[in-house]
N, CA, C and O atoms as a CHARMM CRD file, in Angstrom:
* protein
*
  372
    1    1 UNK  N     -6.24100  19.38900   4.97800 PROA 1      0.00000
    2    1 UNK  CA    -5.14400  18.65300   4.38900 PROA 1      0.00000
    3    1 UNK  C     -4.91000  19.17100   2.98000 PROA 1      0.00000
    4    1 UNK  O     -5.84700  19.50400   2.25400 PROA 1      0.00000
    5    2 UNK  N     -3.66000  19.22800   2.61900 PROA 2      0.00000
    6    2 UNK  CA    -3.29700  19.67900   1.28500 PROA 2      0.00000
    7    2 UNK  C     -3.43900  18.52900   0.29100 PROA 2      0.00000
    8    2 UNK  O     -3.14500  17.38200   0.62800 PROA 2      0.00000
    9    3 UNK  N     -3.87900  18.82000  -0.91200 PROA 3      0.00000
   10    3 UNK  CA    -4.07400  17.75000  -1.89200 PROA 3      0.00000
   11    3 UNK  C     -2.82600  16.90200  -2.14100 PROA 3      0.00000
   12    3 UNK  O     -2.93200  15.68500  -2.29000 PROA 3      0.00000
   13    4 UNK  N     -1.64200  17.52800  -2.19000 PROA 4      0.00000
   14    4 UNK  CA    -0.42700  16.75300  -2.42100 PROA 4      0.00000
   15    4 UNK  C     -0.18400  15.78800  -1.27000 PROA 4      0.00000
   16    4 UNK  O      0.18600  14.63700  -1.50000 PROA 4      0.00000
   17    5 UNK  N     -0.38300  16.23100  -0.04900 PROA 5      0.00000
   18    5 UNK  CA    -0.18100  15.35800   1.11700 PROA 5      0.00000
   19    5 UNK  C     -1.13400  14.17100   1.06500 PROA 5      0.00000
   20    5 UNK  O     -0.74800  13.05300   1.40600 PROA 5      0.00000
   21    6 UNK  N     -2.34700  14.39700   0.65100 PROA 6      0.00000
   22    6 UNK  CA    -3.32900  13.31500   0.54300 PROA 6      0.00000
   23    6 UNK  C     -2.92600  12.33600  -0.56000 PROA 6      0.00000
   24    6 UNK  O     -3.05400  11.12400  -0.38700 PROA 6      0.00000
   25    7 UNK  N     -2.44400  12.84800  -1.68100 PROA 7      0.00000
   26    7 UNK  CA    -2.00200  11.98400  -2.76800 PROA 7      0.00000
   27    7 UNK  C     -0.83100  11.11300  -2.33500 PROA 7      0.00000
   28    7 UNK  O     -0.80200   9.91700  -2.62900 PROA 7      0.00000
   29    8 UNK  N      0.12600  11.70300  -1.64400 PROA 8      0.00000
   30    8 UNK  CA     1.28300  10.93700  -1.15100 PROA 8      0.00000
   31    8 UNK  C      0.80800   9.87300  -0.16700 PROA 8      0.00000
   32    8 UNK  O      1.26600   8.73200  -0.22500 PROA 8      0.00000
   33    9 UNK  N     -0.10300  10.23400   0.73500 PROA 9      0.00000
   34    9 UNK  CA    -0.64400   9.27800   1.69800 PROA 9      0.00000
   35    9 UNK  C     -1.24500   8.07300   0.97500 PROA 9      0.00000
   36    9 UNK  O     -0.94800   6.93100   1.32600 PROA 9      0.00000
   37   10 UNK  N     -2.08400   8.31500  -0.02800 PROA 10     0.00000
   38   10 UNK  CA    -2.71500   7.21300  -0.75400 PROA 10     0.00000
   39   10 UNK  C     -1.69000   6.36600  -1.49000 PROA 10     0.00000
   40   10 UNK  O     -1.81400   5.14200  -1.53200 PROA 10     0.00000
   41   11 UNK  N     -0.68400   6.99900  -2.06600 PROA 11     0.00000
   42   11 UNK  CA     0.33200   6.24700  -2.80800 PROA 11     0.00000
   43   11 UNK  C      1.14500   5.33900  -1.89100 PROA 11     0.00000
   44   11 UNK  O      1.30000   4.15000  -2.17000 PROA 11     0.00000
   45   12 UNK  N      1.66000   5.89300  -0.80300 PROA 12     0.00000
   46   12 UNK  CA     2.50500   5.07500   0.07300 PROA 12     0.00000
   47   12 UNK  C      1.67800   4.00400   0.78500 PROA 12     0.00000
   48   12 UNK  O      2.16800   2.90100   1.02600 PROA 12     0.00000
   49   13 UNK  N      0.44100   4.32100   1.11700 PROA 13     0.00000
   50   13 UNK  CA    -0.41200   3.33600   1.78600 PROA 13     0.00000
   51   13 UNK  C     -0.79300   2.21200   0.82800 PROA 13     0.00000
   52   13 UNK  O     -0.70700   1.04000   1.19400 PROA 13     0.00000
   53   14 UNK  N     -1.20700   2.54100  -0.37500 PROA 14     0.00000
   54   14 UNK  CA    -1.57400   1.51700  -1.35900 PROA 14     0.00000
   55   14 UNK  C     -0.39000   0.60600  -1.65200 PROA 14     0.00000
   56   14 UNK  O     -0.53700  -0.61600  -1.68100 PROA 14     0.00000
   57   15 UNK  N      0.76800   1.18800  -1.86700 PROA 15     0.00000
   58   15 UNK  CA     1.95700   0.40100  -2.20800 PROA 15     0.00000
   59   15 UNK  C      2.38300  -0.51300  -1.05900 PROA 15     0.00000
   60   15 UNK  O      2.64000  -1.69800  -1.27000 PROA 15     0.00000
   61   16 UNK  N      2.45800   0.03100   0.14300 PROA 16     0.00000
   62   16 UNK  CA     2.95200  -0.78000   1.26100 PROA 16     0.00000
   63   16 UNK  C      1.91900  -1.80300   1.73300 PROA 16     0.00000
   64   16 UNK  O      2.28900  -2.88200   2.19600 PROA 16     0.00000
   65   17 UNK  N      0.63200  -1.48000   1.62100 PROA 17     0.00000
   66   17 UNK  CA    -0.40400  -2.46200   1.98600 PROA 17     0.00000
   67   17 UNK  C     -0.33200  -3.68400   1.08000 PROA 17     0.00000
   68   17 UNK  O     -0.64400  -4.79100   1.52000 PROA 17     0.00000
   69   18 UNK  N      0.07200  -3.50500  -0.17600 PROA 18     0.00000
   70   18 UNK  CA     0.24700  -4.65000  -1.06900 PROA 18     0.00000
   71   18 UNK  C      1.35200  -5.55700  -0.54200 PROA 18     0.00000
   72   18 UNK  O      1.22900  -6.78100  -0.59000 PROA 18     0.00000
   73   19 UNK  N      2.43300  -4.96200  -0.03900 PROA 19     0.00000
   74   19 UNK  CA     3.50800  -5.75900   0.55900 PROA 19     0.00000
   75   19 UNK  C      3.01400  -6.50600   1.78800 PROA 19     0.00000
   76   19 UNK  O      3.36800  -7.66400   2.00900 PROA 19     0.00000
   77   20 UNK  N      2.20500  -5.84000   2.57100 PROA 20     0.00000
   78   20 UNK  CA     1.66800  -6.44600   3.79000 PROA 20     0.00000
   79   20 UNK  C      0.69200  -7.57600   3.45100 PROA 20     0.00000
   80   20 UNK  O      0.80100  -8.68000   3.98500 PROA 20     0.00000
   81   21 UNK  N     -0.25100  -7.29300   2.57000 PROA 21     0.00000
   82   21 UNK  CA    -1.30700  -8.27200   2.27200 PROA 21     0.00000
   83   21 UNK  C     -0.77200  -9.49100   1.53600 PROA 21     0.00000
   84   21 UNK  O     -1.14000 -10.61900   1.86300 PROA 21     0.00000
   85   22 UNK  N      0.08300  -9.28500   0.55700 PROA 22     0.00000
   86   22 UNK  CA     0.53900 -10.40000  -0.26300 PROA 22     0.00000
   87   22 UNK  C      1.85400 -11.01100   0.21200 PROA 22     0.00000
   88   22 UNK  O      2.09000 -12.20500   0.02600 PROA 22     0.00000
   89   23 UNK  N      2.69800 -10.20500   0.81500 PROA 23     0.00000
   90   23 UNK  CA     4.00500 -10.69900   1.22100 PROA 23     0.00000
   91   23 UNK  C      4.15700 -10.96000   2.70300 PROA 23     0.00000
   92   23 UNK  O      5.19400 -11.44400   3.15900 PROA 23     0.00000
   93   24 UNK  N      3.10200 -10.63200   3.46200 PROA 24     0.00000
   94   24 UNK  CA     3.15600 -10.86400   4.89900 PROA 24     0.00000
   95   24 UNK  C      4.14900  -9.98100   5.63600 PROA 24     0.00000
   96   24 UNK  O      4.57100 -10.31600   6.74200 PROA 24     0.00000
   97   25 UNK  N      4.52100  -8.87200   5.04500 PROA 25     0.00000
   98   25 UNK  CA     5.49300  -7.97000   5.66100 PROA 25     0.00000
   99   25 UNK  C      4.82700  -7.03900   6.67000 PROA 25     0.00000
  100   25 UNK  O      3.64400  -6.71500   6.56000 PROA 25     0.00000
  101   26 UNK  N      5.60600  -6.62600   7.64000 PROA 26     0.00000
  102   26 UNK  CA     5.15800  -5.54900   8.52600 PROA 26     0.00000
  103   26 UNK  C      5.52900  -4.23600   7.85000 PROA 26     0.00000
  104   26 UNK  O      6.66300  -4.03600   7.41500 PROA 26     0.00000
  105   27 UNK  N      4.55900  -3.36100   7.77600 PROA 27     0.00000
  106   27 UNK  CA     4.79300  -2.06400   7.13100 PROA 27     0.00000
  107   27 UNK  C      4.32000  -0.96200   8.06300 PROA 27     0.00000
  108   27 UNK  O      3.45700  -1.18700   8.91100 PROA 27     0.00000
  109   28 UNK  N      4.88400   0.22900   7.90800 PROA 28     0.00000
  110   28 UNK  CA     4.43300   1.33400   8.75500 PROA 28     0.00000
  111   28 UNK  C      3.01100   1.76200   8.42500 PROA 28     0.00000
  112   28 UNK  O      2.52100   1.54900   7.31600 PROA 28     0.00000
  113   29 UNK  N      2.37000   2.36200   9.39700 PROA 29     0.00000
  114   29 UNK  CA     1.07200   2.97500   9.18000 PROA 29     0.00000
  115   29 UNK  C      1.31700   4.45800   8.94500 PROA 29     0.00000
  116   29 UNK  O      1.91500   5.14200   9.77500 PROA 29     0.00000
  117   30 UNK  N      0.85400   4.93300   7.82500 PROA 30     0.00000
  118   30 UNK  CA     1.06500   6.33600   7.48700 PROA 30     0.00000
  119   30 UNK  C     -0.14800   7.13500   7.91100 PROA 30     0.00000
  120   30 UNK  O     -1.28100   6.66200   7.83300 PROA 30     0.00000
  121   31 UNK  N      0.10400   8.35000   8.35800 PROA 31     0.00000
  122   31 UNK  CA    -0.97700   9.21100   8.81200 PROA 31     0.00000
  123   31 UNK  C     -1.21800  10.36200   7.86000 PROA 31     0.00000
  124   31 UNK  O     -0.47900  10.57800   6.89900 PROA 31     0.00000
  125   32 UNK  N     -2.27800  11.09200   8.16100 PROA 32     0.00000
  126   32 UNK  CA    -2.62800  12.27300   7.37400 PROA 32     0.00000
  127   32 UNK  C     -1.93700  13.52100   7.92500 PROA 32     0.00000
  128   32 UNK  O     -2.34100  14.64000   7.61100 PROA 32     0.00000
  129   33 UNK  N     -0.90800  13.33700   8.73600 PROA 33     0.00000
  130   33 UNK  CA    -0.35700  14.45000   9.49800 PROA 33     0.00000
  131   33 UNK  C      0.86100  15.12000   8.87200 PROA 33     0.00000
  132   33 UNK  O      1.53800  15.89700   9.54500 PROA 33     0.00000
  133   34 UNK  N      1.15600  14.84700   7.62100 PROA 34     0.00000
  134   34 UNK  CA     2.31000  15.48500   6.99000 PROA 34     0.00000
  135   34 UNK  C      2.08100  16.99000   6.92200 PROA 34     0.00000
  136   34 UNK  O      1.10700  17.46000   6.33500 PROA 34     0.00000
  137   35 UNK  N      2.99800  17.73700   7.53500 PROA 35     0.00000
  138   35 UNK  CA     2.83400  19.18600   7.60600 PROA 35     0.00000
  139   35 UNK  C      3.85300  19.93700   6.74800 PROA 35     0.00000
  140   35 UNK  O      3.78700  21.15900   6.61700 PROA 35     0.00000
  141   36 UNK  N      4.79900  19.19100   6.16300 PROA 36     0.00000
  142   36 UNK  CA     5.84500  19.84900   5.37900 PROA 36     0.00000
  143   36 UNK  C      6.30300  18.91200   4.26500 PROA 36     0.00000
  144   36 UNK  O      5.96600  17.72800   4.24700 PROA 36     0.00000
  145   37 UNK  N      7.07000  19.46400   3.34900 PROA 37     0.00000
  146   37 UNK  CA     7.63300  18.62200   2.29900 PROA 37     0.00000
  147   37 UNK  C      8.55600  17.56700   2.90300 PROA 37     0.00000
  148   37 UNK  O      8.61000  16.43500   2.42100 PROA 37     0.00000
  149   38 UNK  N      9.26900  17.93000   3.94300 PROA 38     0.00000
  150   38 UNK  CA    10.15100  16.95200   4.58600 PROA 38     0.00000
  151   38 UNK  C      9.34600  15.77900   5.14100 PROA 38     0.00000
  152   38 UNK  O      9.78500  14.63300   5.04700 PROA 38     0.00000
  153   39 UNK  N      8.17700  16.04700   5.71600 PROA 39     0.00000
  154   39 UNK  CA     7.30600  14.96100   6.19300 PROA 39     0.00000
  155   39 UNK  C      6.89700  14.05100   5.03700 PROA 39     0.00000
  156   39 UNK  O      6.85900  12.83000   5.18800 PROA 39     0.00000
  157   40 UNK  N      6.59400  14.63900   3.89400 PROA 40     0.00000
  158   40 UNK  CA     6.20300  13.84500   2.72500 PROA 40     0.00000
  159   40 UNK  C      7.37300  13.00700   2.22700 PROA 40     0.00000
  160   40 UNK  O      7.20500  11.83100   1.90500 PROA 40     0.00000
  161   41 UNK  N      8.56100  13.61100   2.16500 PROA 41     0.00000
  162   41 UNK  CA     9.74700  12.85900   1.75600 PROA 41     0.00000
  163   41 UNK  C     10.02600  11.70600   2.71900 PROA 41     0.00000
  164   41 UNK  O     10.45400  10.63300   2.29300 PROA 41     0.00000
  165   42 UNK  N      9.78900  11.91500   3.99200 PROA 42     0.00000
  166   42 UNK  CA     9.98700  10.86700   4.98400 PROA 42     0.00000
  167   42 UNK  C      9.04400   9.69700   4.73400 PROA 42     0.00000
  168   42 UNK  O      9.45400   8.53900   4.80600 PROA 42     0.00000
  169   43 UNK  N      7.78300   9.99800   4.44200 PROA 43     0.00000
  170   43 UNK  CA     6.83100   8.92900   4.14200 PROA 43     0.00000
  171   43 UNK  C      7.26900   8.14300   2.90300 PROA 43     0.00000
  172   43 UNK  O      7.20600   6.91400   2.89000 PROA 43     0.00000
  173   44 UNK  N      7.70400   8.84400   1.88100 PROA 44     0.00000
  174   44 UNK  CA     8.15400   8.17900   0.65400 PROA 44     0.00000
  175   44 UNK  C      9.37100   7.31100   0.94300 PROA 44     0.00000
  176   44 UNK  O      9.45300   6.17800   0.46900 PROA 44     0.00000
  177   45 UNK  N     10.30900   7.83000   1.71100 PROA 45     0.00000
  178   45 UNK  CA    11.51300   7.06800   2.05900 PROA 45     0.00000
  179   45 UNK  C     11.15400   5.81200   2.85800 PROA 45     0.00000
  180   45 UNK  O     11.73000   4.74900   2.63100 PROA 45     0.00000
  181   46 UNK  N     10.21100   5.92900   3.78600 PROA 46     0.00000
  182   46 UNK  CA     9.78900   4.76300   4.56600 PROA 46     0.00000
  183   46 UNK  C      9.16100   3.70300   3.66300 PROA 46     0.00000
  184   46 UNK  O      9.41000   2.51000   3.83800 PROA 46     0.00000
  185   47 UNK  N      8.35900   4.13000   2.70900 PROA 47     0.00000
  186   47 UNK  CA     7.74700   3.17800   1.77400 PROA 47     0.00000
  187   47 UNK  C      8.81400   2.50900   0.91500 PROA 47     0.00000
  188   47 UNK  O      8.76400   1.29700   0.70400 PROA 47     0.00000
  189   48 UNK  N      9.76800   3.27500   0.42300 PROA 48     0.00000
  190   48 UNK  CA    10.83700   2.69900  -0.38800 PROA 48     0.00000
  191   48 UNK  C     11.67600   1.70800   0.40500 PROA 48     0.00000
  192   48 UNK  O     12.11500   0.69400  -0.13800 PROA 48     0.00000
  193   49 UNK  N     11.90100   1.98600   1.67500 PROA 49     0.00000
  194   49 UNK  CA    12.63600   1.04900   2.53100 PROA 49     0.00000
  195   49 UNK  C     11.90500  -0.28300   2.62500 PROA 49     0.00000
  196   49 UNK  O     12.54100  -1.33700   2.66000 PROA 49     0.00000
  197   50 UNK  N     10.59300  -0.24700   2.66500 PROA 50     0.00000
  198   50 UNK  CA     9.80600  -1.48600   2.69100 PROA 50     0.00000
  199   50 UNK  C     10.05600  -2.29900   1.43100 PROA 50     0.00000
  200   50 UNK  O     10.21200  -3.51800   1.49800 PROA 50     0.00000
  201   51 UNK  N     10.09600  -1.63500   0.28800 PROA 51     0.00000
  202   51 UNK  CA    10.32400  -2.35000  -0.96600 PROA 51     0.00000
  203   51 UNK  C     11.73600  -2.90800  -1.03900 PROA 51     0.00000
  204   51 UNK  O     11.95400  -3.96900  -1.62300 PROA 51     0.00000
  205   52 UNK  N     12.69300  -2.20700  -0.45400 PROA 52     0.00000
  206   52 UNK  CA    14.06100  -2.71300  -0.43100 PROA 52     0.00000
  207   52 UNK  C     14.17000  -3.98400   0.40600 PROA 52     0.00000
  208   52 UNK  O     15.00800  -4.84000   0.12300 PROA 52     0.00000
  209   53 UNK  N     13.33500  -4.11600   1.43000 PROA 53     0.00000
  210   53 UNK  CA    13.35600  -5.28600   2.31300 PROA 53     0.00000
  211   53 UNK  C     12.52100  -6.45300   1.77800 PROA 53     0.00000
  212   53 UNK  O     12.64300  -7.57700   2.26700 PROA 53     0.00000
  213   54 UNK  N     11.69000  -6.19500   0.79600 PROA 54     0.00000
  214   54 UNK  CA    10.79600  -7.23300   0.27500 PROA 54     0.00000
  215   54 UNK  C     11.59900  -8.36800  -0.34900 PROA 54     0.00000
  216   54 UNK  O     12.56900  -8.14500  -1.07200 PROA 54     0.00000
  217   55 UNK  N     11.17000  -9.58100  -0.05100 PROA 55     0.00000
  218   55 UNK  CA    11.78700 -10.78100  -0.60700 PROA 55     0.00000
  219   55 UNK  C     10.86600 -11.33400  -1.69800 PROA 55     0.00000
  220   55 UNK  O      9.72100 -11.68300  -1.40900 PROA 55     0.00000
  221   56 UNK  N     11.33300 -11.42100  -2.92400 PROA 56     0.00000
  222   56 UNK  CA    10.47200 -11.87900  -4.02200 PROA 56     0.00000
  223   56 UNK  C      9.78100 -13.21400  -3.74500 PROA 56     0.00000
  224   56 UNK  O      8.63500 -13.41000  -4.15000 PROA 56     0.00000
  225   57 UNK  N     10.46000 -14.12500  -3.06500 PROA 57     0.00000
  226   57 UNK  CA     9.86000 -15.43200  -2.80300 PROA 57     0.00000
  227   57 UNK  C      8.63600 -15.34600  -1.89100 PROA 57     0.00000
  228   57 UNK  O      7.81100 -16.26000  -1.88100 PROA 57     0.00000
  229   58 UNK  N      8.51000 -14.27200  -1.13600 PROA 58     0.00000
  230   58 UNK  CA     7.34200 -14.10000  -0.26400 PROA 58     0.00000
  231   58 UNK  C      6.05700 -13.87500  -1.07300 PROA 58     0.00000
  232   58 UNK  O      4.95300 -14.00800  -0.54500 PROA 58     0.00000
  233   59 UNK  N      6.21100 -13.53500  -2.34600 PROA 59     0.00000
  234   59 UNK  CA     5.05800 -13.23800  -3.19200 PROA 59     0.00000
  235   59 UNK  C      4.74500 -14.36200  -4.18000 PROA 59     0.00000
  236   59 UNK  O      3.79900 -14.27600  -4.96300 PROA 59     0.00000
  237   60 UNK  N      5.54800 -15.40100  -4.12600 PROA 60     0.00000
  238   60 UNK  CA     5.36800 -16.51300  -5.06300 PROA 60     0.00000
  239   60 UNK  C      4.02900 -17.20900  -4.82700 PROA 60     0.00000
  240   60 UNK  O      3.62100 -17.44700  -3.69100 PROA 60     0.00000
  241   61 UNK  N      3.37000 -17.52200  -5.91800 PROA 61     0.00000
  242   61 UNK  CA     2.12700 -18.28800  -5.90600 PROA 61     0.00000
  243   61 UNK  C      1.01700 -17.64000  -5.07100 PROA 61     0.00000
  244   61 UNK  O      0.23000 -18.33600  -4.42900 PROA 61     0.00000
  245   62 UNK  N      0.96200 -16.32700  -5.08600 PROA 62     0.00000
  246   62 UNK  CA    -0.08400 -15.59800  -4.35800 PROA 62     0.00000
  247   62 UNK  C     -1.20400 -15.11700  -5.28000 PROA 62     0.00000
  248   62 UNK  O     -2.06900 -14.34500  -4.86700 PROA 62     0.00000
  249   63 UNK  N     -1.18000 -15.57700  -6.52500 PROA 63     0.00000
  250   63 UNK  CA    -2.17400 -15.12600  -7.50700 PROA 63     0.00000
  251   63 UNK  C     -3.60100 -15.40900  -7.06100 PROA 63     0.00000
  252   63 UNK  O     -4.49500 -14.59200  -7.28000 PROA 63     0.00000
  253   64 UNK  N     -3.81700 -16.55800  -6.44000 PROA 64     0.00000
  254   64 UNK  CA    -5.16900 -16.96000  -6.03800 PROA 64     0.00000
  255   64 UNK  C     -5.45600 -16.70600  -4.56400 PROA 64     0.00000
  256   64 UNK  O     -6.52700 -17.05900  -4.07100 PROA 64     0.00000
  257   65 UNK  N     -4.52000 -16.10500  -3.86600 PROA 65     0.00000
  258   65 UNK  CA    -4.71300 -15.81300  -2.44400 PROA 65     0.00000
  259   65 UNK  C     -5.87800 -14.84300  -2.25600 PROA 65     0.00000
  260   65 UNK  O     -5.94300 -13.82700  -2.94800 PROA 65     0.00000
  261   66 UNK  N     -6.80000 -15.13400  -1.33300 PROA 66     0.00000
  262   66 UNK  CA    -7.90000 -14.19200  -1.10600 PROA 66     0.00000
  263   66 UNK  C     -7.40700 -12.89900  -0.44500 PROA 66     0.00000
  264   66 UNK  O     -6.62300 -12.92700   0.50300 PROA 66     0.00000
  265   67 UNK  N     -7.87800 -11.79400  -0.95900 PROA 67     0.00000
  266   67 UNK  CA    -7.54600 -10.47300  -0.42000 PROA 67     0.00000
  267   67 UNK  C     -8.85600  -9.73000  -0.18200 PROA 67     0.00000
  268   67 UNK  O     -9.68600  -9.60800  -1.08300 PROA 67     0.00000
  269   68 UNK  N     -9.02700  -9.24100   1.02700 PROA 68     0.00000
  270   68 UNK  CA   -10.21700  -8.46400   1.36200 PROA 68     0.00000
  271   68 UNK  C     -9.79400  -7.04400   1.68700 PROA 68     0.00000
  272   68 UNK  O     -8.86200  -6.82600   2.46100 PROA 68     0.00000
  273   69 UNK  N    -10.47200  -6.09500   1.10200 PROA 69     0.00000
  274   69 UNK  CA   -10.22500  -4.68200   1.37900 PROA 69     0.00000
  275   69 UNK  C    -11.51900  -4.11000   1.93900 PROA 69     0.00000
  276   69 UNK  O    -12.57000  -4.15600   1.29900 PROA 69     0.00000
  277   70 UNK  N    -11.42100  -3.57900   3.13200 PROA 70     0.00000
  278   70 UNK  CA   -12.56300  -2.93900   3.77100 PROA 70     0.00000
  279   70 UNK  C    -12.21600  -1.50500   4.10200 PROA 70     0.00000
  280   70 UNK  O    -11.30500  -1.24500   4.88800 PROA 70     0.00000
  281   71 UNK  N    -12.92400  -0.58900   3.51500 PROA 71     0.00000
  282   71 UNK  CA   -12.80600   0.82000   3.86100 PROA 71     0.00000
  283   71 UNK  C    -14.12100   1.16500   4.55000 PROA 71     0.00000
  284   71 UNK  O    -15.16100   1.24600   3.89600 PROA 71     0.00000
  285   72 UNK  N    -14.08300   1.36900   5.86400 PROA 72     0.00000
  286   72 UNK  CA   -15.32500   1.58600   6.60900 PROA 72     0.00000
  287   72 UNK  C    -16.23300   2.64200   5.98100 PROA 72     0.00000
  288   72 UNK  O    -15.79200   3.72700   5.60200 PROA 72     0.00000
  289   73 UNK  N    -17.49400   2.29600   5.88600 PROA 73     0.00000
  290   73 UNK  CA   -18.53300   3.17500   5.34100 PROA 73     0.00000
  291   73 UNK  C    -18.31100   3.56500   3.88700 PROA 73     0.00000
  292   73 UNK  O    -18.92100   4.51700   3.40000 PROA 73     0.00000
  293   74 UNK  N    -17.43500   2.83100   3.18300 PROA 74     0.00000
  294   74 UNK  CA   -17.17900   3.17600   1.78700 PROA 74     0.00000
  295   74 UNK  C    -17.24000   1.95400   0.88300 PROA 74     0.00000
  296   74 UNK  O    -18.18700   1.79700   0.11200 PROA 74     0.00000
  297   75 UNK  N    -16.22100   1.07700   0.97500 PROA 75     0.00000
  298   75 UNK  CA   -16.11200  -0.03300   0.03700 PROA 75     0.00000
  299   75 UNK  C    -15.78500  -1.32600   0.76300 PROA 75     0.00000
  300   75 UNK  O    -15.24200  -1.33200   1.86900 PROA 75     0.00000
  301   76 UNK  N    -16.13300  -2.41800   0.10100 PROA 76     0.00000
  302   76 UNK  CA   -15.72200  -3.75200   0.52300 PROA 76     0.00000
  303   76 UNK  C    -15.41400  -4.52900  -0.74800 PROA 76     0.00000
  304   76 UNK  O    -16.26200  -4.65500  -1.63200 PROA 76     0.00000
  305   77 UNK  N    -14.19400  -5.04800  -0.83300 PROA 77     0.00000
  306   77 UNK  CA   -13.79100  -5.82800  -1.99600 PROA 77     0.00000
  307   77 UNK  C    -13.26700  -7.17800  -1.54100 PROA 77     0.00000
  308   77 UNK  O    -12.49100  -7.25900  -0.58800 PROA 77     0.00000
  309   78 UNK  N    -13.68800  -8.24000  -2.21900 PROA 78     0.00000
  310   78 UNK  CA   -13.12200  -9.56900  -2.05700 PROA 78     0.00000
  311   78 UNK  C    -12.48300  -9.92600  -3.39600 PROA 78     0.00000
  312   78 UNK  O    -13.17700 -10.09900  -4.39800 PROA 78     0.00000
  313   79 UNK  N    -11.17000 -10.03400  -3.40500 PROA 79     0.00000
  314   79 UNK  CA   -10.41200 -10.25900  -4.63200 PROA 79     0.00000
  315   79 UNK  C     -9.44000 -11.41500  -4.43900 PROA 79     0.00000
  316   79 UNK  O     -9.26900 -11.91600  -3.32700 PROA 79     0.00000
  317   80 UNK  N     -8.80400 -11.83300  -5.53300 PROA 80     0.00000
  318   80 UNK  CA    -7.66500 -12.72900  -5.38600 PROA 80     0.00000
  319   80 UNK  C     -6.40400 -11.88000  -5.57400 PROA 80     0.00000
  320   80 UNK  O     -6.49100 -10.72000  -5.97700 PROA 80     0.00000
  321   81 UNK  N     -5.25300 -12.44800  -5.28800 PROA 81     0.00000
  322   81 UNK  CA    -4.01000 -11.68100  -5.31200 PROA 81     0.00000
  323   81 UNK  C     -3.72000 -11.01000  -6.63500 PROA 81     0.00000
  324   81 UNK  O     -3.31300  -9.84900  -6.66800 PROA 81     0.00000
  325   82 UNK  N     -3.92500 -11.73100  -7.73300 PROA 82     0.00000
  326   82 UNK  CA    -3.63500 -11.16800  -9.04700 PROA 82     0.00000
  327   82 UNK  C     -4.58300 -10.01900  -9.38600 PROA 82     0.00000
  328   82 UNK  O     -4.14900  -8.97100  -9.86500 PROA 82     0.00000
  329   83 UNK  N     -5.86000 -10.21500  -9.14200 PROA 83     0.00000
  330   83 UNK  CA    -6.83700  -9.15400  -9.40300 PROA 83     0.00000
  331   83 UNK  C     -6.56600  -7.94300  -8.52900 PROA 83     0.00000
  332   83 UNK  O     -6.68200  -6.80500  -8.98500 PROA 83     0.00000
  333   84 UNK  N     -6.20600  -8.18000  -7.27800 PROA 84     0.00000
  334   84 UNK  CA    -5.86500  -7.08900  -6.35700 PROA 84     0.00000
  335   84 UNK  C     -4.74000  -6.24100  -6.94000 PROA 84     0.00000
  336   84 UNK  O     -4.83500  -5.01400  -6.96300 PROA 84     0.00000
  337   85 UNK  N     -3.67700  -6.89000  -7.41000 PROA 85     0.00000
  338   85 UNK  CA    -2.55700  -6.14100  -7.98900 PROA 85     0.00000
  339   85 UNK  C     -2.95300  -5.42500  -9.27500 PROA 85     0.00000
  340   85 UNK  O     -2.65600  -4.24400  -9.45600 PROA 85     0.00000
  341   86 UNK  N     -3.62600  -6.15200 -10.16500 PROA 86     0.00000
  342   86 UNK  CA    -3.92300  -5.59100 -11.49000 PROA 86     0.00000
  343   86 UNK  C     -5.02200  -4.53400 -11.47700 PROA 86     0.00000
  344   86 UNK  O     -4.95800  -3.56300 -12.23000 PROA 86     0.00000
  345   87 UNK  N     -6.02600  -4.71600 -10.62900 PROA 87     0.00000
  346   87 UNK  CA    -7.19500  -3.84000 -10.70600 PROA 87     0.00000
  347   87 UNK  C     -7.33600  -2.86100  -9.53800 PROA 87     0.00000
  348   87 UNK  O     -8.18600  -1.97100  -9.57300 PROA 87     0.00000
  349   88 UNK  N     -6.51200  -3.02400  -8.51100 PROA 88     0.00000
  350   88 UNK  CA    -6.58900  -2.09400  -7.39300 PROA 88     0.00000
  351   88 UNK  C     -5.26100  -1.39100  -7.14900 PROA 88     0.00000
  352   88 UNK  O     -5.19900  -0.16100  -7.15800 PROA 88     0.00000
  353   89 UNK  N     -4.19800  -2.16400  -6.92900 PROA 89     0.00000
  354   89 UNK  CA    -2.91400  -1.55300  -6.57500 PROA 89     0.00000
  355   89 UNK  C     -2.33600  -0.74100  -7.73700 PROA 89     0.00000
  356   89 UNK  O     -2.12900   0.46600  -7.61100 PROA 89     0.00000
  357   90 UNK  N     -2.07900  -1.39700  -8.85200 PROA 90     0.00000
  358   90 UNK  CA    -1.41300  -0.69500  -9.96200 PROA 90     0.00000
  359   90 UNK  C     -2.17000   0.52100 -10.47500 PROA 90     0.00000
  360   90 UNK  O     -1.54600   1.55900 -10.69100 PROA 90     0.00000
  361   91 UNK  N     -3.47700   0.44900 -10.68200 PROA 91     0.00000
  362   91 UNK  CA    -4.18800   1.64900 -11.14400 PROA 91     0.00000
  363   91 UNK  C     -4.16600   2.79600 -10.13300 PROA 91     0.00000
  364   91 UNK  O     -4.34700   3.95300 -10.51300 PROA 91     0.00000
  365   92 UNK  N     -3.95000   2.49400  -8.86600 PROA 92     0.00000
  366   92 UNK  CA    -3.97100   3.53600  -7.84800 PROA 92     0.00000
  367   92 UNK  C     -2.58000   4.07200  -7.51000 PROA 92     0.00000
  368   92 UNK  O     -2.43400   4.88500  -6.59800 PROA 92     0.00000
  369   93 UNK  N     -1.56400   3.62100  -8.23700 PROA 93     0.00000
  370   93 UNK  CA    -0.21700   4.13200  -7.98700 PROA 93     0.00000
  371   93 UNK  C      0.15500   5.17500  -8.97300 PROA 93     0.00000
  372   93 UNK  O      1.25900   5.71700  -8.91200 PROA 93     0.00000
């Protein structure tokens, strides 16, 4: 995998998973299979479409909502919504 493709994968996944976890939205699952710049642009466009569909009220009062992140054989985090955004999502974008 090319480093740029991996970076794009992490960015679109981190951003859209926040919409899924906190806003209850259905988001696409992105793969490591981007083989061209067009594939990368497609992933970015799909992520942006998710943000265009997001309803601000879906995120209201989610500061204390429990959020669990499990990366098999790597990490396990138990956070609240605000900490998840401030200490995981934003620094990784």
